[in-house]
N, CA, C and O of each residue as an XYZ file, in Angstrom:
324
protein
N    -340.894     24.423    -19.992
C    -340.570     25.668    -19.970
C    -340.946     26.952    -19.027
O    -342.161     27.115    -18.917
N    -340.213     27.794    -18.401
C    -340.213     28.807    -17.505
C    -340.324     30.133    -18.040
O    -339.611     30.433    -18.998
N    -341.049     30.891    -17.597
C    -340.793     32.262    -18.195
C    -340.294     33.106    -16.652
O    -340.640     32.936    -15.483
N    -339.294     34.096    -17.334
C    -339.375     35.204    -16.043
C    -338.742     36.670    -16.925
O    -337.642     37.054    -17.321
N    -340.072     37.145    -16.940
C    -340.367     38.456    -17.643
C    -339.891     38.185    -18.940
O    -340.299     37.049    -19.183
N    -339.090     38.705    -20.153
C    -339.263     38.441    -21.225
C    -338.287     37.087    -21.633
O    -338.087     36.712    -22.788
N    -337.758     36.482    -20.455
C    -337.124     35.644    -20.783
C    -337.711     34.099    -20.847
O    -338.288     33.843    -19.790
N    -337.731     32.993    -21.782
C    -338.147     31.789    -21.539
C    -336.772     31.110    -21.610
O    -335.820     31.321    -22.361
N    -336.975     30.092    -20.450
C    -336.053     29.286    -19.909
C    -336.450     27.742    -20.248
O    -337.615     27.430    -20.005
N    -335.581     26.743    -20.791
C    -335.735     25.646    -21.311
C    -335.144     24.506    -20.413
O    -334.025     25.011    -20.326
N    -335.059     23.561    -19.811
C    -333.977     22.978    -18.928
C    -334.449     21.383    -19.036
O    -335.612     21.066    -19.288
N    -333.521     20.557    -18.839
C    -333.599     19.188    -18.846
C    -332.232     18.994    -17.804
O    -331.666     19.934    -17.246
N    -331.913     17.799    -17.703
C    -330.817     17.269    -16.448
C    -329.656     17.720    -16.730
O    -328.705     17.769    -15.950
N    -329.672     18.072    -17.859
C    -327.957     18.726    -18.280
C    -327.607     20.205    -18.913
O    -326.509     20.745    -19.047
N    -328.777     20.620    -19.218
C    -328.576     21.817    -19.965
C    -329.551     22.699    -19.595
O    -330.608     22.341    -19.073
N    -329.203     24.048    -19.879
C    -330.426     25.385    -19.390
C    -330.139     26.013    -20.824
O    -329.050     25.926    -21.390
N    -330.988     26.500    -21.212
C    -331.208     27.352    -22.067
C    -331.862     28.660    -22.228
O    -332.841     28.485    -22.953
N    -331.777     29.688    -21.935
C    -332.492     30.758    -21.941
C    -332.419     32.039    -22.999
O    -331.464     32.743    -23.329
N    -333.911     32.057    -23.422
C    -333.880     32.942    -24.809
C    -334.514     34.365    -24.236
O    -335.583     34.396    -23.627
N    -333.897     35.263    -24.448
C    -334.855     36.333    -24.151
C    -335.259     36.917    -25.270
O    -334.498     37.279    -26.167
N    -336.827     37.071    -25.269
C    -337.437     37.159    -26.300
C    -337.532     38.466    -27.058
O    -337.727     38.652    -28.259
N    -337.290     39.607    -25.754
C    -337.368     41.036    -25.969
C    -336.062     41.254    -26.776
O    -336.109     41.839    -27.858
N    -334.904     40.793    -26.264
C    -333.826     41.208    -27.114
C    -333.639     40.611    -28.431
O    -332.899     41.109    -29.280
N    -334.224     39.684    -28.576
C    -333.914     38.656    -29.564
C    -334.745     39.578    -30.939
O    -335.841     40.107    -30.757
N    -334.037     39.641    -32.228
C    -334.625     40.053    -33.464
C    -334.858     39.164    -34.262
O    -335.362     39.547    -35.318
N    -334.666     38.032    -34.146
C    -335.608     36.785    -35.284
C    -334.299     36.639    -36.121
O    -334.643     36.266    -37.243
N    -333.157     36.753    -36.063
C    -332.179     36.830    -37.031
C    -331.884     35.538    -37.726
O    -331.623     35.408    -38.922
N    -331.973     34.440    -36.662
C    -331.651     32.899    -37.088
C    -330.356     32.740    -37.205
O    -329.885     31.865    -37.931
N    -329.697     33.484    -36.573
C    -328.318     33.019    -36.574
C    -327.745     31.966    -35.909
O    -326.840     31.227    -36.299
N    -328.447     31.956    -34.702
C    -328.336     30.959    -33.403
C    -328.836     29.587    -34.297
O    -328.142     28.571    -34.256
N    -330.114     29.633    -35.123
C    -330.469     28.172    -35.666
C    -329.433     27.378    -36.530
O    -329.112     26.190    -36.557
N    -328.966     28.669    -37.339
C    -327.727     28.061    -38.478
C    -326.705     27.863    -37.778
O    -326.128     26.911    -38.303
N    -326.022     28.278    -36.712
C    -324.787     27.859    -36.049
C    -324.782     26.647    -34.886
O    -323.757     26.337    -34.278
N    -326.000     26.053    -34.687
C    -326.072     24.990    -33.801
C    -325.852     23.864    -34.612
O    -326.509     23.716    -35.642
N    -324.779     22.847    -34.167
C    -324.463     21.647    -34.939
C    -325.442     20.594    -34.651
O    -325.416     19.489    -35.194
N    -326.101     20.877    -33.988
C    -326.875     19.576    -33.467
C    -328.350     19.823    -33.833
O    -329.208     18.994    -33.529
N    -328.630     20.911    -34.455
C    -330.181     21.504    -34.853
C    -331.048     21.365    -33.646
O    -332.176     20.872    -33.669
N    -330.458     21.821    -32.621
C    -331.301     22.056    -31.196
C    -332.755     23.016    -31.464
O    -333.909     22.798    -31.096
N    -332.344     23.819    -32.024
C    -333.126     24.933    -32.209
C    -334.242     25.171    -33.416
O    -334.020     24.675    -34.520
N    -335.274     25.831    -33.212
C    -336.329     25.904    -34.284
C    -336.907     27.393    -34.206
O    -337.033     27.957    -33.119
N    -337.303     28.085    -35.595
C    -337.954     29.497    -35.047
C    -339.384     28.849    -34.487
O    -339.802     27.724    -34.759
N    -339.952     29.722    -33.738
C    -341.192     30.088    -33.787
C    -341.971     30.826    -34.614
O    -341.336     31.384    -35.509
N    -343.591     31.081    -34.606
C    -344.356     31.768    -35.618
C    -343.672     33.048    -35.838
O    -343.807     33.506    -36.973
N    -342.943     33.753    -34.980
C    -342.415     35.265    -35.190
C    -341.110     35.054    -35.307
O    -340.425     36.065    -35.151
N    -340.417     33.839    -35.584
C    -339.013     33.652    -36.216
C    -337.803     33.484    -34.989
O    -336.619     33.247    -35.227
N    -338.372     33.655    -33.703
C    -337.584     33.350    -32.519
C    -336.984     32.157    -32.363
O    -337.443     31.199    -32.987
N    -336.148     32.030    -31.731
C    -335.444     30.610    -31.034
C    -336.347     30.034    -30.098
O    -337.026     30.797    -29.411
N    -336.490     28.433    -29.929
C    -336.792     27.951    -28.899
C    -336.455     26.197    -29.156
O    -336.611     25.552    -30.193
N    -336.043     25.820    -28.071
C    -335.299     24.497    -28.393
C    -336.375     23.316    -28.634
O    -337.281     23.188    -27.811
N    -336.278     22.284    -29.963
C    -337.129     21.408    -30.344
C    -336.380     19.932    -29.920
O    -336.854     18.810    -30.097
N    -335.161     20.253    -29.353
C    -334.661     18.608    -29.017
C    -333.387     18.956    -28.339
O    -332.224     18.774    -28.698
N    -334.107     19.740    -26.802
C    -333.021     19.866    -25.988
C    -332.075     18.881    -25.320
O    -331.064     19.377    -24.823
N    -332.226     17.668    -25.234
C    -331.626     16.766    -25.060
C    -330.440     16.458    -25.925
O    -329.480     15.790    -25.543
N    -330.585     17.055    -27.259
C    -329.147     16.953    -28.017
C    -328.347     17.911    -27.863
O    -327.403     17.987    -28.650
N    -328.464     18.685    -27.047
C    -327.519     20.112    -26.974
C    -326.263     19.581    -26.498
O    -326.238     18.541    -25.840
N    -325.447     20.089    -26.727
C    -324.142     19.624    -26.246
C    -323.024     20.390    -25.477
O    -321.865     20.158    -25.131
N    -324.015     21.524    -25.361
C    -323.711     22.851    -24.552
C    -322.226     23.484    -25.321
O    -321.253     23.929    -24.713
N    -322.358     23.391    -26.568
C    -321.284     24.003    -27.340
C    -320.815     25.485    -27.399
O    -319.683     25.963    -27.314
N    -322.038     26.065    -27.572
C    -322.270     27.548    -27.043
C    -322.038     28.579    -28.443
O    -321.775     29.767    -28.631
N    -322.262     27.550    -29.151
C    -322.281     28.541    -30.657
C    -323.223     29.327    -30.924
O    -323.002     30.321    -31.617
N    -324.570     29.028    -30.394
C    -325.587     29.918    -30.389
C    -325.778     31.050    -29.756
O    -326.482     31.975    -30.163
N    -324.877     31.002    -28.275
C    -324.761     32.084    -27.387
C    -323.517     33.006    -27.960
O    -323.560     34.231    -27.846
N    -322.360     32.304    -28.608
C    -321.331     32.808    -28.938
C    -321.719     33.980    -30.315
O    -321.422     35.173    -30.263
N    -322.386     33.363    -31.419
C    -323.027     34.138    -32.565
C    -324.234     35.117    -32.317
O    -324.755     35.824    -33.179
N    -324.504     35.056    -31.306
C    -325.872     36.096    -31.087
C    -325.556     37.163    -31.228
O    -324.622     37.525    -30.513
N    -326.090     38.083    -32.094
C    -325.514     39.658    -32.134
C    -326.369     40.365    -30.862
O    -326.013     41.433    -30.366
N    -327.240     39.805    -30.531
C    -328.035     40.928    -29.461
C    -327.838     40.127    -28.137
O    -328.576     40.546    -27.246
N    -326.938     38.957    -27.729
C    -327.020     38.572    -26.351
C    -328.195     37.948    -25.987
O    -328.280     37.851    -24.763
N    -329.169     37.471    -26.613
C    -330.156     36.929    -26.123
C    -330.729     35.622    -26.222
O    -331.889     35.244    -26.384
N    -329.239     34.803    -26.037
C    -329.439     33.170    -25.925
C    -328.034     32.990    -24.833
O    -326.945     33.558    -24.917
N    -328.499     32.015    -23.836
C    -327.490     31.795    -22.957
C    -328.071     30.289    -22.959
O    -329.208     29.827    -23.050
N    -326.404     29.563    -22.776
C    -326.736     28.004    -22.457
C    -325.844     27.777    -21.328
O    -324.756     28.353    -21.298
N    -326.208     26.987    -20.394
C    -325.599     26.422    -19.179
C    -325.687     25.260    -19.001
O    -326.605     24.634    -19.531
N    -324.759     24.648    -18.207
C    -324.872     23.565    -17.602
C    -325.502     23.233    -16.403
O    -325.060     23.871    -15.448
N    -326.253     22.563    -16.183
C    -327.203     22.272    -14.925
C    -326.052     22.148    -13.675
O    -325.006     21.500    -13.716
N    -326.602     23.016    -12.490
C    -325.572     22.599    -11.312
C    -325.907     21.457    -10.889
O    -327.071     21.058    -10.928
N    -324.738     20.648    -10.340
C    -324.573     19.641     -9.834
C    -324.780     18.391    -10.742
O    -324.872     17.193    -10.474
N    -324.812     18.930    -11.641
C    -324.650     17.587    -12.996
C    -323.316     17.787    -13.643
O    -322.764     18.832    -13.989
N    -322.923     16.525    -13.725
C    -321.743     16.095    -14.251
C    -321.727     16.066    -15.933
O    -322.850     15.801    -16.362
N    -320.894     16.238    -16.810
C    -320.913     16.053    -18.206
C    -320.594     14.644    -18.382
O    -319.742     13.994    -17.776
N    -321.446     14.236    -19.352
C    -321.011     13.048    -19.765
C    -319.923     12.665    -21.051
O    -319.635     11.492    -21.287
């Protein structure tokens, strides 16, 4: 995990998930909508990936987040499998 200000960046060879901890209000919507159960809540209720390799980059967490606090991107230079 990398940090850039209030953002935590989680990345592997195919996906990059960024969570802005300042914008996140810990509502849990992203956790509920993730079909692969990639995200879990930390002690403050804010999301972090527990199984990054299971992420299919469907973007439901990003789409449903009312605070625009989470983004999902493919890693540049990597092909979809």
